[in-house]
C-alpha positions as CSV (number, residue, x, y, z in Angstrom):
1,M,96.0,58.7,80.1
2,R,92.9,57.6,81.2
3,E,92.1,54.3,83.4
4,S,89.3,52.7,81.2
5,T,87.6,52.9,78.0
6,V,84.6,52.2,76.0
7,F,84.7,49.2,73.6
8,Y,81.8,48.2,71.2
9,R,80.4,45.2,70.1
10,S,80.9,46.7,66.6
11,F,84.0,47.0,67.2
12,Y,84.8,43.6,67.7
13,E,82.2,42.6,64.8
14,A,84.8,44.3,62.7
15,I,87.8,43.3,63.6
16,K,86.9,39.0,64.0
17,E,87.2,38.4,60.1
18,L,90.8,39.5,60.3
19,D,93.7,37.0,60.9
20,A,95.1,36.4,64.5
21,E,98.0,38.9,64.1
22,L,96.2,41.6,62.4
23,Q,93.4,41.7,65.6
24,A,96.5,41.9,68.1
25,V,97.6,45.0,65.7
26,V,94.7,46.4,66.2
27,Y,93.2,45.6,69.2
28,S,96.7,47.3,70.0
29,A,96.6,50.3,68.1
30,I,92.6,50.5,70.0
31,F,93.7,50.8,73.3
32,E,96.9,52.8,72.7
33,Y,94.9,55.7,71.2
34,A,92.3,55.3,73.9
35,L,94.2,54.9,76.9
36,N,97.5,56.6,75.8
37,F,96.4,59.1,73.6
38,N,98.8,57.5,71.0
39,E,98.0,56.9,67.4
40,V,100.1,54.0,66.0
41,E,100.8,54.0,62.5
42,L,99.1,51.1,61.1
43,K,99.3,50.2,57.3
44,G,96.9,47.9,55.0
45,V,93.6,46.2,56.3
46,A,94.8,46.9,59.7
47,K,94.9,50.8,58.9
48,T,91.6,50.8,57.5
49,V,89.9,49.2,60.3
50,F,91.3,51.2,62.9
51,T,90.2,54.5,60.6
52,L,86.9,53.5,61.1
53,I,87.3,53.1,64.6
54,K,88.9,56.2,65.4
55,P,86.2,58.7,65.0
56,Q,83.9,56.9,67.5
57,L,87.2,57.0,70.1
58,D,87.2,60.7,69.3
59,A,83.9,61.1,70.1
60,N,84.1,59.4,73.6
61,Q,87.3,61.2,74.8
62,K,85.8,64.3,74.3
63,R,82.6,63.2,76.5
64,F,85.2,61.6,79.0
65,E,86.7,65.3,79.0
66,N,83.1,67.1,79.2
67,G,82.5,64.8,82.0
68,N,85.4,66.2,84.2
69,K,85.2,69.7,83.4
70,P,83.9,71.6,86.5
71,K,80.5,72.8,86.4
72,V,81.0,76.1,87.6
73,K,78.4,77.0,85.0
74,Q,75.6,75.4,86.7
75,V,76.3,75.9,90.0
76,I,76.3,79.7,89.3
77,S,72.8,79.5,87.4
78,K,71.4,77.5,90.9
79,Q,72.4,80.0,93.0
80,E,71.2,82.9,91.1
81,A,68.0,81.3,91.0
82,K,67.7,80.6,94.5
83,L,68.9,85.1,95.0
84,K,65.5,86.0,92.6
85,Q,63.4,83.6,94.9
86,D,65.0,85.5,98.1
87,I,64.6,88.1,96.0
88,S,60.8,87.6,95.2
89,K,59.7,86.4,99.1
90,V,61.3,89.9,100.2
91,E,59.1,92.0,97.7
92,A,56.0,89.8,98.7
93,N,56.4,90.7,102.5
94,V,57.6,94.5,102.1
95,N,56.0,96.9,104.7
96,V,56.6,100.2,103.7
97,N,55.7,103.1,106.5
98,D,55.4,106.6,105.5
99,N,55.6,109.8,107.4
100,V,53.2,112.3,105.2
101,N,53.0,115.7,106.8
102,A,52.3,118.3,103.8
103,N,50.6,120.8,106.1
104,V,48.4,118.5,107.3
105,N,49.1,115.8,110.1
106,D,48.6,112.7,108.5
107,N,50.0,109.7,108.6
108,E,50.3,106.8,106.0
109,N,50.9,103.0,106.1
110,V,51.2,101.8,103.1
111,N,51.2,98.1,103.0
112,V,53.1,96.4,99.6
113,N,52.0,92.6,99.5
114,A,51.9,91.9,95.8
115,K,54.8,92.9,92.9
116,V,54.0,95.6,90.9
117,S,53.5,94.9,87.4
118,R,55.2,96.9,84.3
119,S,51.7,98.5,83.5
120,H,50.7,99.6,86.6
121,F,49.2,102.9,87.0
122,R,51.3,105.3,89.5
123,A,49.8,108.2,90.4
124,P,51.3,111.5,89.3
125,T,51.8,114.0,91.4
126,Y,50.5,117.7,91.9
127,E,53.9,119.3,90.4
128,E,53.0,116.7,87.7
129,I,49.5,117.7,87.3
130,F,50.7,121.6,87.6
131,E,53.5,121.1,84.6
132,F,51.4,119.3,82.4
133,M,48.3,121.6,82.1
134,K,50.6,124.6,82.3
135,S,52.1,123.1,79.3
136,K,48.7,122.3,77.9
137,N,47.6,125.8,78.9
138,A,50.7,127.1,76.2
139,L,50.0,125.6,73.6
140,A,46.4,126.7,74.0
141,G,47.5,130.3,73.8
142,N,47.1,130.8,77.4
143,V,43.9,130.9,78.5
144,W,43.7,130.6,81.7
145,S,45.7,133.0,84.1
146,D,48.9,131.0,85.9
147,A,46.2,131.1,89.6
148,K,43.7,129.6,87.2
149,V,46.3,126.6,86.1
150,I,47.2,126.3,90.0
151,T,43.3,126.6,90.9
152,E,42.6,123.7,88.5
153,A,45.7,121.4,88.9
154,K,45.0,121.3,92.6
155,A,41.1,120.5,91.7
156,F,42.0,117.4,89.6
157,F,44.9,116.1,92.3
158,N,42.1,116.2,95.3
159,H,39.5,115.0,93.6
160,Y,41.3,111.3,92.2
161,E,43.4,111.7,95.2
162,S,40.4,111.2,96.9
163,N,38.6,108.4,95.5
164,G,41.5,106.5,95.1
165,W,42.3,107.2,91.0
166,M,39.2,105.9,89.9
167,V,37.3,106.6,86.7
168,G,33.7,105.5,87.2
169,K,34.6,102.4,88.6
170,N,37.6,101.2,87.2
171,K,41.2,102.5,88.0
172,M,42.4,105.1,86.5
173,K,44.9,103.7,83.3
174,N,46.5,107.4,81.9
175,W,46.2,110.3,84.0
176,E,47.2,112.6,81.0
177,A,44.3,112.0,79.5
178,A,42.0,111.9,82.4
179,A,43.7,115.7,83.1
180,R,42.6,116.6,79.1
181,N,39.6,115.7,79.6
182,W,39.2,118.2,82.4
183,M,40.4,120.8,81.0
184,N,38.7,120.1,78.0
185,N,35.5,120.0,80.0
186,N,36.4,123.0,81.6
187,S,33.9,125.9,79.9
188,K,36.2,128.8,80.2
189,F,39.1,126.9,78.9
190,E,37.3,125.5,76.0
191,N,35.4,129.0,74.8
192,N,38.6,131.1,75.0
193,K,40.6,128.7,73.3
194,P,42.1,130.5,69.8
195,K,39.4,130.0,66.4
196,S,43.1,128.6,65.3
197,V,43.3,126.0,67.9
198,I,39.6,125.3,68.0
199,Q,39.8,124.5,63.9
200,N,42.4,122.0,64.4
201,D,41.0,119.9,67.1
202,R,38.0,120.2,65.1
203,E,39.9,118.9,62.1
204,K,41.7,116.5,64.3
205,R,38.5,114.4,65.7
206,A,37.1,115.0,62.2
207,S,39.9,112.9,60.8
208,E,40.1,110.5,63.3
209,L,36.2,109.9,62.8
210,E,36.7,109.4,59.2
211,Q,39.6,106.9,59.6
212,F,37.1,105.1,62.0
213,R,34.5,104.6,59.6
214,Q,37.3,103.6,57.1
215,Q,38.8,100.7,59.2
216,Y,35.0,99.5,60.2
217,R,34.2,99.6,56.3
218,S,37.2,97.9,55.3
219,H,37.0,95.3,58.3
220,L,33.0,94.9,57.2
221,A,33.5,94.7,53.5
222,E,36.9,91.9,54.5
223,N,34.1,89.6,56.7
224,L,31.5,89.6,54.5
225,S,33.2,89.4,51.3
226,I,32.1,92.7,49.6
227,E,34.3,94.9,47.9
228,D,33.0,97.7,48.1
229,I,30.1,98.8,50.5
230,T,31.1,103.0,50.7
231,G,27.5,103.4,50.8
232,T,27.0,101.6,54.7
233,E,26.9,103.4,57.3
């Protein structure tokens, strides 16, 4: 049951052409349906007019019911938004104090004043570097002794740890790639690789170079509308 309803001018325009008796019947049917949810059985013209008006009455009732529903979802959404905002404020002002003791008495005070993006570089530990170099050395045929791997892993870690993990003037993006270059730049490691490994490395580099050349030629041909520029170098 409802205490009120909406009566549109279009209803009035549709009903006013009826004679007084039918007008009373249709008006009564409209209000009985809209206020008490009872559908009166009608016949003839009265039924035709009511049938045209009924969809609008149903739509009004649906809006009324939706308006009376508890706005639980909206309240929860506001609470979640506030919680996320509070978390963001906390993350932006985190102060991390780590006391590091690795055979040296160093005290590091780390102040985190910004959110860490997904692509942020994470410096590796010595153990990670050692395991990485150990696996690469095994793939190369163990050209380094275990002691050599330990020495180079420590040298790599100490070098980049001391300069803030910078490569030239830029922050390092991929420490594994840097570690591979470190190993390849070591003459003993490179010169003592088995011939098969060296040959595979050369073939891989040659293949990558040829692939780059093909991509460059294709790109150049596309921009210059030239079908064949295989002779262009």
